[in-house]
C-alpha positions as CSV (number, residue, x, y, z in Angstrom):
1,X,14.3,50.1,-19.3
2,X,17.6,52.4,-19.4
3,X,18.3,50.8,-23.0
4,X,14.6,52.2,-23.6
5,X,15.0,55.5,-22.5
6,X,18.4,56.0,-24.3
7,X,16.5,55.4,-27.8
8,X,13.8,57.7,-26.7
9,X,16.5,60.2,-25.9
10,X,17.7,60.4,-29.6
11,X,14.1,61.1,-30.8
12,X,14.0,63.6,-29.2
13,X,13.7,66.0,-25.7
14,X,9.8,65.9,-26.0
15,X,9.7,62.5,-26.7
16,X,11.9,61.3,-24.5
17,X,9.9,62.8,-21.5
18,X,6.7,61.0,-22.7
19,X,7.8,57.9,-22.7
20,X,9.8,58.4,-19.4
21,X,6.5,59.3,-17.7
22,X,5.0,56.1,-19.6
23,X,7.7,53.8,-18.4
24,X,7.2,55.2,-14.6
25,X,3.7,54.7,-14.7
26,X,4.3,50.4,-15.9
27,X,6.9,50.0,-13.3
28,X,4.6,51.6,-10.3
29,X,2.2,49.2,-11.9
30,X,3.9,45.9,-11.5
31,X,5.0,46.7,-8.1
32,X,0.9,47.3,-7.3
33,X,0.6,43.8,-8.7
34,X,3.0,41.7,-6.6
35,X,7.0,43.6,-6.6
36,X,6.9,43.2,-10.3
37,X,6.0,39.9,-10.7
38,X,3.1,38.0,-12.2
39,X,1.3,36.4,-8.9
40,X,-1.0,33.3,-8.9
41,X,-4.4,34.2,-8.0
42,X,-5.4,32.3,-4.7
43,X,-8.9,31.7,-5.7
44,X,-8.4,30.5,-9.1
45,X,-4.7,29.4,-9.7
46,X,-4.5,30.8,-13.0
47,X,-1.0,32.5,-12.5
48,X,-2.8,35.9,-14.6
49,X,-4.8,35.7,-12.4
50,X,-7.8,35.2,-15.0
51,X,-11.0,33.8,-13.8
52,X,-11.2,29.7,-13.8
53,X,-13.4,28.0,-16.3
54,X,-13.7,24.9,-14.0
55,X,-17.6,24.2,-13.9
56,X,-18.8,24.0,-10.0
57,X,-21.0,20.5,-9.5
58,X,-24.3,21.1,-8.4
59,X,-25.2,21.0,-4.6
60,X,-27.8,18.5,-3.8
61,X,-30.2,19.6,-0.9
62,X,-33.3,18.6,1.1
63,X,-35.4,21.8,0.2
64,X,-35.1,23.5,-2.9
65,X,-34.1,27.2,-3.7
66,X,-37.0,29.5,-2.5
67,X,-39.2,30.2,-5.1
68,X,-39.4,33.9,-6.6
69,X,-43.4,33.9,-6.5
70,X,-44.9,35.4,-3.3
71,X,-47.1,32.1,-2.6
72,X,-48.4,31.9,0.9
73,X,-49.0,28.8,2.8
74,X,-51.3,28.5,6.0
75,X,-51.4,25.4,8.3
76,X,-52.2,24.7,11.7
77,X,-50.1,22.5,14.2
78,X,-51.7,21.4,17.3
79,X,-54.1,24.6,18.6
80,X,-51.1,26.8,16.4
81,X,-51.7,28.6,13.2
82,X,-48.9,29.4,10.9
83,X,-48.0,31.3,7.7
84,X,-45.1,30.2,5.3
85,X,-44.2,32.3,2.8
86,X,-42.8,30.5,-0.3
87,X,-40.8,33.2,-1.3
88,X,-38.0,32.6,1.8
89,X,-38.8,29.9,3.7
90,X,-39.8,31.8,6.6
91,X,-42.5,30.7,8.7
92,X,-44.2,32.6,11.0
93,X,-47.0,31.9,14.2
94,X,-50.6,34.3,13.5
95,X,-52.6,32.9,16.5
96,X,-54.3,30.0,18.0
97,X,-56.7,28.2,16.2
98,X,-56.9,25.1,13.5
99,X,-58.0,24.8,9.8
100,X,-57.2,28.2,8.7
101,X,-57.6,29.2,5.1
102,X,-55.9,32.2,3.5
103,X,-57.8,34.9,2.0
104,X,-57.4,35.4,-2.0
105,X,-55.2,38.9,-1.0
106,X,-53.2,37.4,1.5
107,X,-54.2,39.6,4.3
108,X,-56.4,37.8,6.4
109,X,-56.7,34.4,7.4
110,X,-59.9,32.8,8.5
111,X,-59.8,30.0,11.0
112,X,-61.7,28.0,13.3
113,X,-61.3,28.4,17.4
114,X,-63.6,27.1,20.0
115,X,-65.8,25.5,17.4
116,X,-66.7,28.6,16.1
117,X,-65.0,30.8,12.9
118,X,-62.8,33.7,13.1
119,X,-60.7,35.8,11.2
120,X,-57.2,37.8,12.1
121,X,-54.8,39.7,9.4
122,X,-52.0,38.2,8.0
123,X,-49.8,39.6,11.3
124,X,-51.7,38.3,14.1
125,X,-53.1,41.5,15.1
126,X,-57.0,41.6,15.7
127,X,-58.7,38.7,16.0
128,X,-62.4,39.0,15.9
129,X,-65.4,36.8,15.6
130,X,-66.5,35.9,12.3
131,X,-69.5,33.8,12.8
132,X,-70.6,31.9,16.1
133,X,-71.6,28.2,14.6
134,X,-71.2,26.2,18.0
135,X,-74.6,24.4,18.7
136,X,-76.3,22.1,21.0
137,X,-78.8,20.0,19.4
138,X,-81.1,19.1,22.5
139,X,-83.0,16.7,19.7
140,X,-79.7,14.4,19.0
141,X,-78.1,15.0,22.5
142,X,-75.2,16.2,21.0
143,X,-73.1,19.2,19.7
144,X,-71.9,20.6,16.5
145,X,-68.6,23.2,15.3
146,X,-67.1,24.4,12.9
147,X,-64.3,21.7,11.9
148,X,-63.0,23.5,8.4
149,X,-63.2,27.0,6.7
150,X,-62.8,28.0,3.2
151,X,-62.6,31.4,1.5
152,X,-63.9,31.7,-2.0
153,X,-61.6,32.3,-4.9
154,X,-63.2,35.9,-5.3
155,X,-62.9,36.4,-1.3
156,X,-66.6,37.2,-1.1
157,X,-67.9,33.8,0.5
158,X,-66.8,31.2,3.1
159,X,-67.5,27.7,3.0
160,X,-67.1,25.7,6.2
161,X,-67.9,21.9,7.9
162,X,-69.4,22.2,11.1
163,X,-69.9,18.5,12.6
164,X,-70.5,16.7,15.5
165,X,-68.1,17.1,18.9
166,X,-66.3,13.4,18.9
167,X,-65.9,13.4,15.3
168,X,-69.1,10.8,14.0
169,X,-72.7,10.7,13.0
170,X,-73.4,14.0,11.6
171,X,-71.8,16.3,8.8
172,X,-72.7,19.4,7.3
173,X,-71.6,21.9,5.1
174,X,-72.6,25.5,5.1
175,X,-71.7,28.6,2.9
176,X,-71.8,32.2,4.7
177,X,-71.2,35.7,3.0
178,X,-67.8,37.0,4.0
179,X,-69.1,39.3,6.9
180,X,-70.8,36.1,8.4
181,X,-74.0,37.2,8.4
182,X,-75.9,35.0,6.0
183,X,-75.5,31.2,6.2
184,X,-77.1,28.5,3.8
185,X,-76.6,24.8,5.0
186,X,-75.8,23.0,1.5
187,X,-75.6,19.0,3.1
188,X,-75.8,16.8,5.4
189,X,-73.6,13.5,6.1
190,X,-73.5,11.2,8.7
191,X,-69.9,10.9,6.8
192,X,-67.5,14.0,7.3
193,X,-67.3,16.3,4.6
194,X,-64.7,18.3,3.5
195,X,-65.6,21.3,0.7
196,X,-63.6,23.0,-1.6
197,X,-64.0,25.5,-4.3
198,X,-64.5,25.1,-8.0
199,X,-63.9,28.6,-9.4
200,X,-66.0,31.3,-7.6
201,X,-69.6,30.3,-7.9
202,X,-69.4,26.3,-7.1
203,X,-68.5,23.9,-4.5
204,X,-67.3,20.4,-4.4
205,X,-68.0,18.2,-1.8
206,X,-66.7,14.2,-2.2
207,X,-69.8,11.8,-0.7
208,X,-69.4,8.0,0.1
209,X,-68.5,5.7,-0.8
210,X,-72.4,4.5,-2.3
211,X,-73.3,1.1,-3.3
212,X,-71.6,2.3,-7.0
213,X,-68.3,3.8,-4.9
214,X,-67.9,7.9,-4.0
215,X,-69.0,10.4,-5.8
216,X,-67.8,13.9,-6.1
217,X,-71.2,16.5,-6.1
218,X,-71.2,20.5,-7.6
219,X,-73.2,22.6,-5.5
220,X,-73.8,25.9,-6.7
221,X,-73.8,28.6,-3.2
222,X,-77.3,28.5,-2.9
223,X,-77.4,24.8,-2.7
224,X,-78.6,23.8,-6.0
225,X,-76.9,20.2,-7.0
226,X,-75.3,21.0,-10.3
227,X,-73.2,18.1,-11.3
228,X,-72.5,14.7,-9.9
229,X,-68.8,12.7,-10.5
230,X,-68.9,9.2,-10.5
231,X,-65.4,8.0,-8.6
232,X,-65.7,4.1,-8.8
233,X,-64.0,4.6,-5.2
234,X,-65.0,2.4,-2.3
235,X,-63.3,5.0,0.2
236,X,-64.7,7.5,2.7
237,X,-63.6,11.0,4.0
238,X,-61.9,12.1,1.4
239,X,-61.5,15.4,-0.1
240,X,-62.0,16.5,-3.5
241,X,-60.2,19.2,-5.4
242,X,-60.5,20.3,-9.3
243,X,-57.1,21.6,-10.7
244,X,-57.0,25.1,-11.6
245,X,-55.7,24.4,-14.9
246,X,-57.3,21.5,-16.1
247,X,-60.2,18.6,-16.0
248,X,-58.3,17.1,-13.2
249,X,-59.0,16.2,-9.7
250,X,-56.9,15.7,-6.2
251,X,-58.6,13.5,-4.0
252,X,-56.8,12.3,-0.4
253,X,-57.5,11.3,3.3
254,X,-58.4,13.7,5.9
255,X,-58.8,12.1,8.8
256,X,-55.3,11.1,10.8
257,X,-56.5,7.7,11.0
258,X,-55.9,7.1,7.3
259,X,-52.4,8.9,7.2
260,X,-51.0,6.3,5.2
261,X,-53.5,6.6,2.4
262,X,-53.2,6.9,-1.0
263,X,-53.4,10.2,-2.6
264,X,-55.0,10.0,-5.9
265,X,-55.0,12.0,-9.4
266,X,-57.6,11.6,-12.4
267,X,-61.1,11.6,-13.3
268,X,-64.2,9.7,-13.2
269,X,-62.8,6.4,-12.3
270,X,-59.4,7.0,-13.8
271,X,-57.1,7.3,-10.5
272,X,-53.4,7.1,-10.4
273,X,-51.8,6.8,-6.7
274,X,-49.2,9.8,-6.8
275,X,-48.4,9.3,-2.9
276,X,-49.4,8.5,0.8
277,X,-50.4,11.1,2.9
278,X,-53.5,14.1,4.4
279,X,-55.3,16.9,3.0
280,X,-53.7,17.2,-0.3
281,X,-54.3,20.5,-2.2
282,X,-53.1,22.4,-5.7
283,X,-50.7,25.3,-5.7
284,X,-52.7,28.4,-7.2
285,X,-51.1,27.1,-10.7
286,X,-51.7,23.8,-10.6
287,X,-48.3,22.6,-11.4
288,X,-47.7,21.4,-7.5
289,X,-49.4,19.8,-4.6
290,X,-48.3,20.2,-0.8
291,X,-49.5,17.1,1.5
292,X,-49.2,16.1,5.2
293,X,-47.1,12.9,6.0
294,X,-45.3,11.7,8.8
295,X,-45.7,15.1,10.6
296,X,-44.5,17.1,8.1
297,X,-45.7,19.1,5.2
298,X,-44.2,18.1,2.0
299,X,-44.4,19.7,-1.8
300,X,-44.4,17.3,-5.1
301,X,-45.3,17.7,-8.4
302,X,-48.8,17.0,-9.8
303,X,-47.8,13.5,-11.0
304,X,-46.2,12.4,-8.0
305,X,-41.9,13.7,-8.5
306,X,-39.9,15.5,-7.1
307,X,-41.3,15.3,-3.6
308,X,-39.4,17.4,-0.8
309,X,-40.0,18.5,2.8
310,X,-40.9,21.6,3.5
311,X,-41.6,22.0,7.1
312,X,-41.5,19.2,10.0
313,X,-44.4,20.2,12.4
314,X,-43.0,18.4,15.0
315,X,-40.1,21.1,15.4
316,X,-42.6,23.9,15.6
317,X,-43.0,25.7,18.9
318,X,-46.7,25.7,20.2
319,X,-47.2,22.0,19.2
320,X,-49.0,19.9,22.3
321,X,-47.4,16.4,22.2
322,X,-49.7,13.6,22.4
323,X,-52.6,15.1,20.6
324,X,-54.8,13.8,17.3
325,X,-57.3,16.1,16.2
326,X,-60.3,14.7,14.7
327,X,-58.9,16.2,11.1
328,X,-55.5,17.2,10.7
329,X,-53.6,19.9,9.7
330,X,-55.6,21.8,6.9
331,X,-53.5,23.5,4.5
332,X,-54.2,26.8,2.5
333,X,-52.3,27.9,-0.3
334,X,-52.4,31.7,-2.4
335,X,-50.5,33.6,-4.7
336,X,-51.7,37.3,-3.9
């Protein structure tokens, strides 16, 4: 440093002081970085403190990172209804009841309680009776009540199942308007029927098996039969849901005693078994499927790959132990 200043002095006074000031600044900077010596970065081990080029290995987790989409998934467990946000994997209890269905806006939940149909906002506030559908049949000496509800994609209608209390003998499919004032019976059967929506104006119901296997019946909201799709499956008590993006159907068991039943994807006699479980449903984009298996909710791709557990129902509060409902926890998935 002294040698550098002597050379600078020979070049003239102004140059000398400019050089001295610059030299002093360099000394102060070196002292600030560690007493004038180069130090290793504790994070990288690089003596110059430069970022490391070593790539971190990916971490494999049971549940993948939350979705960037604001999708909502509603489900029932025991006598409680929950809503999960797939954006942050947060779950909240909304109200008492079973078989929930989210409105297309994601702001309300229609559900069954005391065998009637109720509606509540997404925060669990202001639950109200939407339709009193519980009915005692004096001729058949039985009681009929709501077992499932499904909101139409445009929010104008709600289709529901009304079945015999105790689980066998009579099952009906009804559709009503959003206010719960006008109802129309579409089907009646001795087998359990679970309706689903195909677009905003058609209702699909799996029926069977018959002599040549089960069928998927498509109905209009006024009860007119519009199409019958043969499945060639000798199975009963299945749900049938059409993919939102292609002509492919998703079939799966809906009764808890069929827990180990096959979940199928295909159409008209050509089916692939993709998993074992209950109540499968499509994601709104048709790329994933949610289903119930071994007291947990799972998600997988449409070909059955990349399965992961979303939530363990046994770990939720408010779930009575030792209870098996007639129909297991229905799932509802919307993308508001």
